[in-house]
C-alpha positions as CSV (number, residue, x, y, z in Angstrom):
1,X,23.7,-32.6,-6.0
2,X,21.6,-31.6,-9.0
3,X,21.6,-28.0,-10.2
4,X,18.1,-26.8,-11.0
5,X,17.7,-25.9,-14.7
6,X,16.2,-22.6,-15.4
7,X,13.2,-22.5,-17.7
8,X,14.2,-20.2,-20.6
9,X,10.6,-19.1,-21.2
10,X,10.2,-18.2,-17.5
11,X,13.5,-16.3,-17.3
12,X,12.7,-14.3,-20.5
13,X,9.1,-13.6,-19.3
14,X,10.4,-12.1,-16.1
15,X,12.9,-9.9,-18.0
16,X,10.3,-8.8,-20.4
17,X,7.7,-8.0,-17.7
18,X,10.3,-5.9,-15.8
19,X,11.3,-4.1,-19.0
20,X,7.7,-3.4,-20.1
21,X,6.8,-2.1,-16.6
22,X,9.7,0.4,-16.8
23,X,8.6,1.5,-20.3
24,X,5.0,2.0,-19.2
25,X,6.2,4.0,-16.2
26,X,8.2,6.3,-18.6
27,X,5.2,6.9,-20.8
28,X,3.0,7.5,-17.8
29,X,5.4,10.2,-16.5
30,X,5.0,12.2,-19.8
31,X,1.3,11.5,-20.0
32,X,0.8,12.7,-16.5
33,X,2.6,15.9,-17.5
34,X,0.1,16.5,-20.2
35,X,1.3,14.4,-23.2
36,X,-2.0,12.8,-24.0
37,X,-1.0,11.9,-27.5
38,X,1.3,9.2,-26.0
39,X,-1.6,7.3,-24.5
40,X,-2.0,4.9,-27.5
41,X,1.7,4.1,-27.3
42,X,1.5,3.3,-23.6
43,X,-1.7,1.3,-24.1
44,X,0.1,-1.0,-26.6
45,X,2.8,-1.6,-24.0
46,X,0.1,-2.3,-21.4
47,X,-1.4,-4.8,-23.8
48,X,2.0,-6.5,-24.2
49,X,2.4,-6.5,-20.5
50,X,-1.0,-8.2,-19.9
51,X,-0.1,-10.9,-22.4
52,X,3.3,-11.5,-20.8
53,X,1.7,-11.8,-17.4
54,X,-0.9,-14.2,-18.8
55,X,1.8,-16.5,-20.1
56,X,4.0,-16.2,-16.9
57,X,3.7,-18.9,-14.3
58,X,5.0,-16.2,-11.9
59,X,2.0,-14.0,-12.4
60,X,1.1,-12.4,-9.1
61,X,4.6,-13.1,-7.6
62,X,6.5,-10.5,-9.7
63,X,7.1,-7.1,-8.2
64,X,5.6,-4.2,-10.0
65,X,7.8,-1.3,-11.2
66,X,7.1,1.9,-9.5
67,X,6.7,4.9,-11.9
68,X,9.9,6.9,-12.4
69,X,9.2,10.6,-12.1
70,X,12.6,11.5,-13.4
71,X,12.8,15.0,-15.0
72,X,14.9,13.4,-17.7
73,X,12.0,11.6,-19.3
74,X,11.6,13.0,-22.9
75,X,10.5,11.9,-26.3
76,X,14.2,11.4,-27.2
77,X,14.6,9.0,-24.2
78,X,11.4,7.1,-25.1
79,X,12.5,6.8,-28.7
80,X,15.9,5.4,-27.5
81,X,14.1,3.0,-25.2
82,X,12.0,1.7,-28.0
83,X,14.9,1.4,-30.4
84,X,17.0,-0.5,-27.9
85,X,14.2,-2.8,-27.0
86,X,13.4,-3.6,-30.6
87,X,17.1,-4.3,-31.3
88,X,17.3,-6.7,-28.4
89,X,14.3,-8.8,-29.2
90,X,15.9,-11.0,-31.9
91,X,18.7,-12.0,-29.5
92,X,16.2,-12.9,-26.8
93,X,14.3,-15.5,-28.7
94,X,17.1,-18.1,-28.9
95,X,16.2,-21.2,-26.9
96,X,12.6,-20.2,-26.0
97,X,9.4,-21.9,-27.1
98,X,8.1,-21.1,-30.6
99,X,5.0,-19.5,-29.2
100,X,7.0,-17.1,-27.0
101,X,9.5,-16.4,-29.8
102,X,6.6,-15.3,-32.0
103,X,5.2,-13.0,-29.3
104,X,8.6,-11.5,-28.6
105,X,9.2,-10.9,-32.3
106,X,5.8,-9.2,-32.6
107,X,6.5,-7.0,-29.5
108,X,9.8,-6.1,-31.1
109,X,8.1,-5.1,-34.3
110,X,5.7,-2.9,-32.4
111,X,8.6,-1.3,-30.5
112,X,10.4,-0.6,-33.8
113,X,7.3,1.1,-35.2
114,X,7.0,3.1,-32.0
115,X,10.5,4.4,-32.4
116,X,9.6,5.8,-35.8
117,X,6.0,6.9,-35.1
118,X,6.6,8.8,-31.8
119,X,5.9,12.5,-32.4
120,X,8.9,14.8,-32.8
121,X,7.4,17.2,-30.2
122,X,4.6,17.4,-27.7
């Protein structure tokens, strides 16, 4: 019996899409509460998400994250999410195609910039 091999690009794309959907939901929670200055940050995550979906062979089959309306969403939490994501990206690119590795590295750079550029207060 042959064990099916997992496509590293497909596995990573699914992980990244789920992660980006959660991040967009966090930003949306604060934006819906009046933090309009976060819209450009969320929109960049949406652009990443659109490109990840475009590259995924699972497009249309993946569940969409529902927005989290947790009262604990804050700028500190967003900054932490951005930092953790940026730190994770270099480890995620091992074994994936060069094109996906380049995209993931670019996304990580954007996340690192977000961690620094997020406002200190709303």
